[in-house]
N, C-alpha and C positions, 0 to 999 in steps of 0.2 A: 942495225938497220936504221937509216936516217929517213924519217917520214917528213915530207914537206908540210909546213903549217898552211892552213887555208888562208887565202887572201880575202875571201868574201864568204858570207854565210846566207843561207835562207833559214830563218828561224820562225817557228810557229809555236806559240804557247797559249793555252786557254785553260782557265780555271773558272768554272761556274758551278756552284753548289758542289755536288759529288763528282762532277766530270772534270778530269784533268787530262790534257793532251799536250805533249811536248814533242816537237819534231825539229830536227836540225840537220842541215846538210852543209858540210864544209866544202867550199868550192876552191879547187886547186887548179893549177895550170892545165892539168890533163882531164878535168871534169868536162864531160860532153853535154851539149844541150839536151840530149835524150835523158841523161841522168837528172838534170834539173827538172825537166817536165815530168819525169817519173815521180820525183819527190813531190812536186806540186800536185800531181794527181792523187797521191796518197793523202795529202792534206785535204784535198777536196772531198775525198771519200769519207774521211774522218768527220769533217764538218757536216756534210750532207746527212750522214748517219745519225747525227744528233739534232739537227734542226727540227725535224718533224716531231719527234718525241718531246723536245723541249716546249713545243707549243701545245702539247697535250694530245697530239694525233696518235691514235693507237695503230701503229704500223703493223703489228702482228695480225690485226683484223684484215688489213689491206693485203698483206703478204699471203695470208691464207686464201683469200679470194683469187689473187693473181696466180698463185700456184695451181689451184684447181682449174682456173679458166684457161691456163696455157699448157696443161698437161698434154703431152704428145704433140704439141705444135712446134713448128720450126719457123725460120726466117721467112720462108715462102708463104707462110700463113698470116703475115702481118695484117692484111685487110680483115681477116676473120677476128684477129686479136683486137683491132681497133673498134670493131662492132661491139665487142664485149664491154668496152669502156662505157658505152651508153646504155648497157642493158639494165633491166630492173635490179638484177642481182648486184651489179657494180654500184648502183645508186644506194642500195641497201647497205652494202659494205662501207661506203663513204659516210652514210648517215650514222652507222654504228661506230665508226672510228673517230668522228669529229663533231664539233658543233656546226651549226648552220653557217656561222661566220667563217670557219676554217675549212669548210667543204671544198672550196676551189683549190686550196693547197693540198688537201687530201687527194683530190683528183689528179693533181700533178704528180704526186708520189706514186699513185696507182698507175698512171700512164707510164712512168719510167720503169716501174717494176714489171709491167706487162711486156714492154719492149725488151727489157733486159732478159726476162725469162725465156724468150724465144731466140736468144743469142745475138741480139743487136745491142750496140752501145750508142748512147746519145751524146757522149762526150769522150774526152781522152781519159782513160782509166789505166790503172797499173796492169791489169790483165791484158788489155789490148796492146799496151806498150811492150809487155814481155813477149807477146807473140811476134811482134815486129822486130824487136831487139832482144833476142834470146839471152844476151849477156846481162840483162836487167832482171834481177830476181827479187821478189819481195823479201824484206827483212824478216827474220824469224821473230816470232812473238816472245817477249821475255816470259820466264816462268811465272805463272799466276796471272798474267795479263788476261783481261776479259772475264775473269771469274767474278761472280757476284758475291758480295760479302753477306 
């Protein structure tokens, strides 16, 4: 079987302290724009997942609040979800998760988590892309990936 060599690539490589991420997409004549965007969405997810913890924001605290605040809520409940963002409990979670300086960034993380938890997306993600284009499937995680040492 003769496989065509890619003409172009989208490469992403990051190494910062213990974090290493390498993503590569070889672009061939039959590579679709959807595949390129799907790959870029995966890179975005990887980067966004690291930004907040790298700053020292405790995302587990915000995740816990968001999960309890949105339990049983759906897309139609978005106004109720938005009210929770300014609740005393949300402010307490933000304070517990970050410094005063980083509180605005912690609030952005919390906003995105609340919206995502009720089934809405604020950007192009791999999950949304795979719903629109079923032929796009997330790559399988290599054995041992994601395990803490």
